[in-house]
C-alpha positions in Angstrom: 13.2 -6.5 -9.1 11.5 -8.2 -6.2 10.2 -5.4 -4.1 9.9 -7.6 -1.0 13.5 -8.7 -1.2 14.6 -5.1 -1.7 12.7 -3.9 1.4 14.2 -6.6 3.5 17.7 -5.9 2.2 17.2 -2.2 3.1 16.6 -3.2 6.7 12.8 -2.8 6.8 11.0 -5.2 9.1 7.3 -4.2 8.8 5.0 -2.2 6.7 1.6 -0.4 7.1 -0.9 0.1 4.3 -4.5 0.1 3.3 -6.0 -2.3 0.8 -8.0 -1.0 -2.1 -11.2 -1.9 -0.2 -9.9 0.2 2.8 -8.8 -2.6 5.2 -5.8 -1.5 7.3 -2.7 -3.8 7.5 0.4 -3.9 9.6 2.5 -6.8 8.4 5.8 -8.3 9.3 7.8 -8.4 6.1 9.5 -11.6 7.2 6.2 -13.4 7.3 5.5 -12.7 3.6 6.6 -15.3 1.0 6.7 -13.0 -2.1 5.9 -9.5 -3.4 2.8 -11.1 -5.0 1.5 -11.9 -1.5 1.9 -8.3 -0.5 0.1 -7.1 -3.7 -2.7 -9.6 -3.0 -3.2 -8.2 0.5 -3.4 -4.7 -1.1 -5.8 -6.0 -3.8 -3.6 -4.3 -6.4 -1.7 -5.2 -9.5 0.8 -2.4 -9.7 1.8 -0.8 -13.0 4.5 1.4 -11.5 6.5 1.2 -8.2 8.3 4.2 -6.7 10.6 4.1 -3.7 11.0 7.1 -1.4 13.7 6.2 1.2 14.6 9.8 2.2 11.2 10.9 3.4 10.6 11.3 7.2 8.5 8.1 7.0 10.0 6.1 4.1 7.5 4.6 1.8 6.8 2.8 -1.5 4.1 4.1 -3.8 2.3 1.6 -6.0 0.3 2.9 -9.0 -2.4 0.8 -10.7 -2.9 3.2 -13.5 -5.7 5.1 -11.8 -4.6 5.7 -8.3 -1.4 5.6 -6.1 -1.2 3.6 -2.9 1.4 4.0 -0.2 3.2 1.3 1.8 4.8 3.0 4.9 8.0 1.2 5.8 9.3 0.6 9.3 12.8 -0.4 10.2 13.5 -2.9 12.9 
């Protein structure tokens, strides 16, 4: 499953997250070409992806086998 395509289909327009090195990002999902571009910005190769659409602030959790990283999702 292409996670970027799924986020766009669910109506999300932007996302906030920190890279592994701690750099903060706020990206427009429409500006990304692929999920790989998102993962490259985060500096992560995810082993597992979990989606939490019913949280107060919906998010996706990416796990690289050692740590979990959150992508906070923002609807348009």
